[in-house]
C-alpha positions as CSV (number, residue, x, y, z in Angstrom):
1,M,0.0,0.0,0.0
2,A,1.4,3.4,-1.0
3,R,2.3,5.8,1.7
4,K,-0.3,8.5,2.3
5,Y,0.6,12.1,3.0
6,I,-1.4,14.8,4.8
7,H,-2.3,16.6,1.6
8,E,-4.1,13.5,0.4
9,L,-6.4,13.3,3.5
10,T,-10.0,14.2,3.1
11,N,-10.1,17.2,5.4
12,W,-6.8,18.7,4.2
13,P,-5.8,21.4,5.2
14,R,-8.0,21.6,8.3
15,F,-5.2,21.3,10.8
16,T,-6.0,20.5,14.5
17,W,-3.9,20.7,17.7
18,D,-4.2,20.2,21.4
19,S,-4.4,23.7,22.8
20,K,-3.9,22.5,26.4
21,T,-0.6,20.9,25.5
22,L,0.6,24.0,23.7
23,A,-0.6,26.6,26.3
24,P,2.4,26.5,28.7
25,L,4.8,26.5,25.7
26,L,3.1,29.5,24.2
27,S,3.0,31.5,27.4
28,G,6.7,30.8,28.0
29,V,7.8,31.9,24.5
30,R,5.6,35.0,24.7
31,L,7.2,35.9,28.0
32,R,10.8,35.6,26.7
33,Q,9.8,37.3,23.5
34,G,8.4,40.3,25.5
35,L,11.5,40.4,27.8
36,L,13.8,40.5,24.8
37,L,11.9,43.2,23.0
38,G,11.7,45.2,26.2
39,K,15.4,44.9,26.7
40,M,16.2,46.0,23.1
41,R,13.8,48.9,23.3
42,S,15.8,50.2,26.2
43,Y,18.7,50.8,23.8
44,G,18.8,53.7,21.3
45,L,17.7,53.3,17.7
46,T,21.3,53.0,16.5
47,S,21.9,50.0,18.8
48,Q,18.6,48.4,17.8
49,W,19.5,48.6,14.1
50,T,23.0,47.4,14.7
51,A,21.6,44.3,16.5
52,T,19.0,43.9,13.6
53,L,21.8,43.9,11.1
54,K,23.6,41.2,13.0
55,V,20.5,39.1,13.4
56,L,19.4,39.4,9.7
57,T,22.9,38.5,8.6
58,E,22.7,35.4,10.8
59,E,19.2,34.5,9.5
60,T,20.1,34.9,5.9
61,I,23.3,32.9,6.1
62,K,21.9,30.1,8.3
63,S,18.6,29.7,6.3
64,S,20.7,29.0,3.2
65,A,23.1,26.8,5.2
66,I,20.2,24.5,6.2
67,E,19.9,23.7,2.5
68,G,23.7,23.3,2.0
69,V,24.1,26.7,0.3
70,A,27.1,28.7,1.6
71,L,27.0,32.5,1.5
72,D,29.9,34.8,2.2
73,P,29.2,36.5,5.6
74,E,30.9,39.8,4.7
75,N,28.9,40.0,1.4
76,V,25.6,39.3,3.2
77,R,26.3,41.9,5.8
78,S,27.4,44.6,3.4
79,S,24.4,43.9,1.1
80,L,22.0,44.1,4.1
81,A,23.6,47.3,5.4
82,R,23.6,49.0,2.0
83,R,19.8,48.3,1.7
84,L,19.1,49.3,5.2
85,G,21.1,52.5,4.9
86,L,23.4,51.5,7.9
87,D,27.1,52.5,8.4
88,I,29.2,49.3,8.6
89,G,32.4,50.8,9.9
90,G,34.4,50.9,6.7
91,L,33.7,47.4,5.5
92,K,33.8,47.5,1.8
93,A,30.7,46.4,-0.1
94,H,31.2,43.4,-2.4
95,K,28.7,42.9,-5.2
96,D,27.3,39.4,-5.4
97,R,24.0,39.0,-7.1
98,N,23.3,35.6,-5.5
99,V,23.7,37.2,-2.1
100,D,21.8,40.3,-3.1
101,G,18.9,38.2,-4.3
102,V,18.6,36.3,-1.0
103,V,19.0,39.5,0.9
104,E,16.3,41.1,-1.2
105,M,13.8,38.3,-0.3
106,M,14.7,38.5,3.4
107,L,14.3,42.2,3.6
108,D,11.0,42.2,1.7
109,A,9.6,39.6,4.2
110,T,10.8,41.3,7.3
111,Q,10.8,45.0,6.5
112,K,7.5,44.9,4.6
113,F,5.8,42.4,6.9
114,S,2.5,44.2,7.1
115,K,1.9,44.0,3.3
116,P,-0.2,41.1,2.0
117,L,1.6,38.0,0.9
118,T,0.5,37.5,-2.8
119,R,1.2,35.1,-5.6
120,D,3.3,37.7,-7.5
121,R,5.3,38.5,-4.4
122,L,6.2,34.8,-3.8
123,L,7.1,34.4,-7.5
124,D,9.4,37.4,-7.2
125,W,11.0,36.0,-4.1
126,H,11.7,32.8,-6.0
127,A,13.3,34.8,-8.9
128,H,15.5,36.6,-6.4
129,L,16.9,33.3,-5.1
130,F,18.0,32.4,-8.7
131,P,19.3,35.6,-10.3
132,G,20.0,35.7,-13.9
133,V,17.3,33.1,-14.7
134,R,14.2,35.2,-14.8
135,T,12.2,33.0,-17.2
136,T,11.1,29.4,-17.3
137,S,13.0,26.7,-19.1
138,D,12.7,23.0,-19.8
139,K,15.1,22.1,-17.0
140,F,14.3,24.6,-14.3
141,R,11.4,27.0,-13.7
142,V,12.3,30.2,-11.9
143,G,9.7,32.8,-10.8
144,A,7.0,30.3,-11.6
145,W,5.2,27.3,-10.0
146,R,6.7,23.9,-10.7
147,D,5.1,21.9,-13.6
148,D,6.5,18.4,-12.8
149,S,7.8,18.1,-16.4
150,Q,10.9,16.4,-15.0
151,G,8.7,14.0,-12.9
152,P,6.8,14.3,-9.6
153,M,8.2,16.5,-6.8
154,Q,9.8,14.3,-4.2
155,V,12.2,14.9,-1.3
156,V,14.7,12.1,-1.5
157,S,18.1,11.0,-0.1
158,G,20.6,8.4,-1.0
159,P,22.1,7.2,-4.3
160,I,20.0,6.8,-7.5
161,G,18.4,3.4,-7.5
162,R,18.6,3.0,-3.8
163,H,17.3,6.3,-2.8
164,K,14.7,6.9,0.0
165,V,11.6,9.0,-0.6
166,H,11.0,11.1,2.4
167,Y,8.0,13.0,1.0
168,A,6.0,13.4,-2.2
169,A,4.3,16.7,-2.8
170,P,0.9,17.4,-4.4
171,A,0.8,17.1,-8.2
172,A,1.7,20.3,-10.0
173,V,-1.8,20.6,-11.4
174,R,-2.9,21.2,-7.8
175,V,-0.4,23.9,-6.9
176,E,-2.3,26.9,-8.2
177,S,-5.4,26.1,-6.2
178,E,-3.5,25.0,-3.1
179,M,-1.5,28.2,-3.1
180,G,-4.6,30.3,-3.6
181,R,-6.1,28.6,-0.5
182,F,-2.9,29.1,1.5
183,L,-2.6,32.8,0.6
184,K,-6.3,33.5,1.4
185,W,-5.7,31.9,4.9
186,F,-2.4,33.7,5.4
187,D,-3.9,37.2,5.2
188,G,-7.4,36.3,6.2
189,D,-9.4,37.1,9.4
190,E,-8.6,33.8,11.2
191,Q,-7.7,34.4,14.8
192,E,-4.7,32.0,15.2
193,D,-2.1,33.1,17.6
194,P,0.7,34.8,15.5
195,L,3.3,32.4,16.8
196,L,1.2,29.4,15.9
197,K,0.5,31.0,12.6
198,A,4.3,31.1,11.9
199,A,4.6,27.4,12.5
200,I,1.5,26.5,10.5
201,A,2.4,28.7,7.6
202,H,5.9,27.1,7.3
203,L,4.5,23.6,7.5
204,W,1.7,24.3,5.1
205,F,3.9,26.0,2.5
206,V,6.6,23.4,2.4
207,T,4.0,20.7,2.2
208,I,2.6,22.2,-1.0
209,H,6.2,22.6,-2.2
210,P,5.1,24.9,-5.0
211,F,8.6,25.5,-6.5
212,E,11.2,23.2,-8.0
213,D,13.8,24.5,-5.6
214,G,14.1,27.1,-2.8
215,N,10.9,26.0,-0.9
216,G,12.7,25.7,2.4
217,R,14.3,29.1,2.3
218,I,11.0,30.7,1.2
219,G,9.1,28.8,3.8
220,R,11.4,30.1,6.5
221,A,11.1,33.7,5.1
222,I,7.3,33.3,5.4
223,A,7.8,32.2,9.1
224,E,10.0,35.3,9.7
225,M,7.3,37.5,8.2
226,C,4.8,36.0,10.6
227,L,7.3,36.6,13.5
228,A,7.8,40.2,12.5
229,R,4.0,40.6,12.5
230,S,4.0,39.0,16.0
231,D,6.7,41.5,17.2
232,G,5.0,44.4,15.4
233,S,8.4,45.5,14.2
234,A,10.7,45.3,11.2
235,Q,13.6,45.1,13.7
236,R,14.7,41.5,14.3
237,F,16.5,40.4,17.5
238,Y,16.4,36.6,17.2
239,S,17.2,34.2,14.4
240,M,14.9,31.2,14.0
241,S,17.1,29.7,11.2
242,S,20.2,29.8,13.3
243,Q,18.5,27.6,15.8
244,I,17.0,25.3,13.1
245,L,20.5,24.8,11.7
246,E,21.6,23.7,15.2
247,E,18.7,21.2,15.3
248,R,18.6,20.4,11.6
249,K,18.2,16.6,12.1
250,G,15.3,17.1,14.4
251,Y,13.8,19.7,12.1
252,Y,13.7,17.3,9.1
253,E,12.6,14.4,11.2
254,V,9.5,16.1,12.7
255,L,8.7,17.6,9.2
256,E,8.8,14.1,7.6
257,K,6.7,12.6,10.4
258,T,4.1,15.3,10.3
259,Q,3.7,15.3,6.6
260,A,3.1,11.5,6.7
261,G,0.8,11.7,9.7
262,S,-2.6,13.0,10.5
263,L,-4.0,16.5,10.4
264,D,-3.3,16.8,14.2
265,I,-0.1,18.8,14.1
266,T,0.4,19.2,17.8
267,E,3.9,17.6,17.7
268,W,5.1,19.9,14.9
269,L,3.8,23.0,16.8
270,E,5.5,21.8,20.0
271,W,8.8,21.4,18.2
272,F,8.5,24.8,16.4
273,L,7.6,26.6,19.6
274,G,10.5,24.9,21.5
275,C,12.9,25.8,18.7
276,L,11.7,29.4,18.7
277,D,12.1,29.5,22.5
278,R,15.7,28.4,22.2
279,A,16.3,30.9,19.4
280,I,15.2,33.7,21.7
281,E,17.4,32.4,24.5
282,Q,20.4,32.3,22.1
283,S,19.6,35.8,20.9
284,N,21.6,37.4,23.7
285,Q,24.8,36.0,22.2
286,I,24.0,37.6,18.8
287,T,22.7,40.9,20.0
288,S,25.4,41.4,22.7
289,S,28.2,41.0,20.2
290,A,26.5,43.5,17.9
291,L,26.1,46.0,20.7
292,E,29.7,45.6,21.8
293,K,30.8,46.2,18.2
294,E,28.8,49.4,18.0
295,S,30.2,50.6,21.3
296,F,33.7,49.8,20.0
297,W,33.4,52.1,16.9
298,K,31.6,54.8,18.9
299,T,34.4,54.9,21.4
300,L,37.0,55.3,18.6
301,T,34.9,58.1,17.1
302,Q,34.7,59.9,20.5
303,R,38.4,59.5,21.0
304,K,38.9,60.9,17.4
305,V,41.0,57.8,16.4
306,S,41.4,57.7,12.7
307,L,41.9,54.3,11.1
308,N,42.6,53.4,7.5
309,D,40.4,51.0,5.5
310,R,42.8,48.1,6.1
311,Q,42.7,48.5,9.9
312,K,38.9,48.8,9.8
313,K,38.6,45.7,7.7
314,V,40.7,43.6,10.1
315,L,38.9,44.8,13.2
316,N,35.5,44.1,11.5
317,K,36.8,40.6,10.7
318,L,37.7,40.0,14.3
319,F,34.1,41.0,15.4
320,S,32.7,38.6,12.8
321,G,34.3,35.6,14.5
322,F,37.9,35.3,13.4
323,E,39.3,31.8,14.1
324,G,42.9,31.1,15.4
325,K,45.9,33.4,15.6
326,L,46.1,36.6,13.6
327,T,49.6,36.6,12.2
328,R,51.1,39.3,10.1
329,D,50.8,37.0,7.1
330,K,47.1,36.7,7.7
331,W,46.9,40.5,8.0
332,M,48.6,40.8,4.6
333,K,46.2,38.3,3.1
334,L,43.1,40.0,4.5
335,T,44.2,43.4,3.4
336,K,46.3,42.7,0.3
337,A,49.0,44.8,2.0
338,S,52.8,44.4,1.9
339,S,54.7,43.0,4.9
340,R,56.0,46.5,5.8
341,T,52.5,48.1,5.5
342,A,50.9,45.3,7.6
343,L,53.5,45.9,10.4
344,R,53.0,49.7,10.2
345,D,49.2,49.2,10.5
346,I,49.6,47.0,13.6
347,E,52.1,49.4,15.2
348,E,49.7,52.3,14.7
349,L,46.9,50.4,16.4
350,I,49.2,49.7,19.4
351,A,50.2,53.3,19.5
352,V,46.6,54.7,19.8
353,G,45.7,52.0,22.4
354,V,43.2,50.0,20.2
355,I,45.3,46.9,20.8
356,E,47.9,46.0,23.4
357,Q,51.2,44.2,22.8
358,E,52.2,41.4,25.1
359,E,55.8,40.1,24.9
360,A,56.3,36.4,24.5
361,A,59.6,34.5,24.6
362,F,60.4,34.6,20.9
363,T,57.5,36.5,19.4
364,S,55.3,39.4,20.1
365,E,51.6,38.6,20.9
366,I,48.8,41.1,20.7
367,L,45.7,41.1,22.8
368,F,42.8,43.1,21.4
369,W,40.8,45.3,23.7
370,V,39.1,48.7,23.8
371,E,37.8,50.9,26.5
372,H,34.2,51.8,26.0
373,T,31.2,53.5,27.7
374,L,28.1,51.4,28.0
375,R,25.0,53.4,27.0
376,R,22.9,52.1,29.9
377,P,21.3,54.2,32.6
378,V,23.1,54.4,36.0
379,L,24.7,50.9,36.1
380,H,28.3,50.4,35.1
381,P,28.8,53.6,33.2
382,V,32.3,52.7,32.2
383,S,34.0,49.4,31.7
384,K,36.7,47.6,29.7
385,L,35.7,45.2,27.0
386,H,38.3,42.5,26.5
387,F,38.3,40.5,23.2
388,H,39.9,37.1,23.5
389,W,41.6,37.2,20.2
390,I,45.3,36.8,20.3
391,A,47.2,38.1,17.3
392,R,50.8,36.8,16.9
393,V,53.0,39.1,14.9
394,N,56.4,37.7,13.8
395,F,58.9,40.4,13.7
C-alpha cells in the first residue's frame, strides 16, 4: 500500500492541535519574547538597528546553510547594510548578485511584513533566489510554480536506484489552487495566535512545495514574516534559522513525520515553539556582540581615532568571529598589503591604544581590547571590553 501524505487526506488542510498541551509553551515563548523586545527597546535606535543587522545577517546565512548553500558573511552583511542604509564601519561592499537576491527576499519579508503575501510576491522571491534566470526553461522553472515536467516532486536522499523517498508533494496541477487557499488563509481574518501561525504557515507552504527549488528558504522567510508581525516591528532580535540549523536533524525528522501523519499537528507545533524559545534564549549572544561592536566604533569616534580602511577591515573581521591566531601573514592576506605596510598598521593600532602588545619568549603577541562606555542608565557607566583574540606578529 502506497504511503499517504497529509495533503491526500479528506479534510486537508483543516489542521487541528491540542491547545492545552501548547498553552504553557506559548506563554513561555511570549514571556521571553516580550522580555527580549523590552530589553532591546531600552537601547537607542542605532543600537537596535546594529543588532538587527547582525540578526538578519545570521538569519540569511543560516537559512541558506540549512539547504547546503554557503553564503559569504561579509557580502551578506554589506548587502544588508547597504539596503538598510546603515554604516558598517568601513567594511567594503562586495557585489554578489546571488547574495543580493537572497537579501532582497529576506528584507522584503521582514521590512514589509504588514503588506499582503501575494502570488506575485512569492514568485518574485523565487526569482530573487536564482538571479540571472528570470524566465522558465525546460530544465528549471524560476519565478513560476513547478510543472512536474521532470517528474513528480519528491524529497529524496541516497544514491540513485537505492534512494529513499521522504516526502511526495501534491501534483503540479494542484499547486495553483493549493497556493490560492494558502494565501487566502495567510492574510485572512482567522484568529490564530501569531506564533502558531508562523509554525502552521511554514508547514503548510513546504507541504505544498510549490517551487522546483528554494521551498525551504522561502518557507522560513514566510515564518520570519509572521514573527515580524507578531513582534509588530521590522527590527529583528532573534534568528529562527540559526536555531533550526543547530537542530537540523530534528527539524527534518519532525517535518517528515508530520507530513506523513494525521492533520493533528500538535507535535510539529511543539517542536517549532520549542525551537523558537531556544532561538530567543540564544539571541543574547547575537545581539550582545552587535552592541559591543557598535560601542567599539563609537568609542573610537569619540576619541577621534582615525583608522585606515585596512585596519577597519581587520577589526571588523575580528568581530565577525575570526578563528585562530592573527599573524602578520594573515593581516597581509586579508588586506592585500605588503609586509611593511601590515606591520605599520599594527604598530599604529598599538600606539593609539586600540590593541595591546604582550611580549612572549620569541614572538610578540597582541591582545585586542578597547575601553568603551556602556550606554545604559546608571549601572556600570564605564567598563573595559576584552576581546579574547590573540594576534601573533612575527617580527
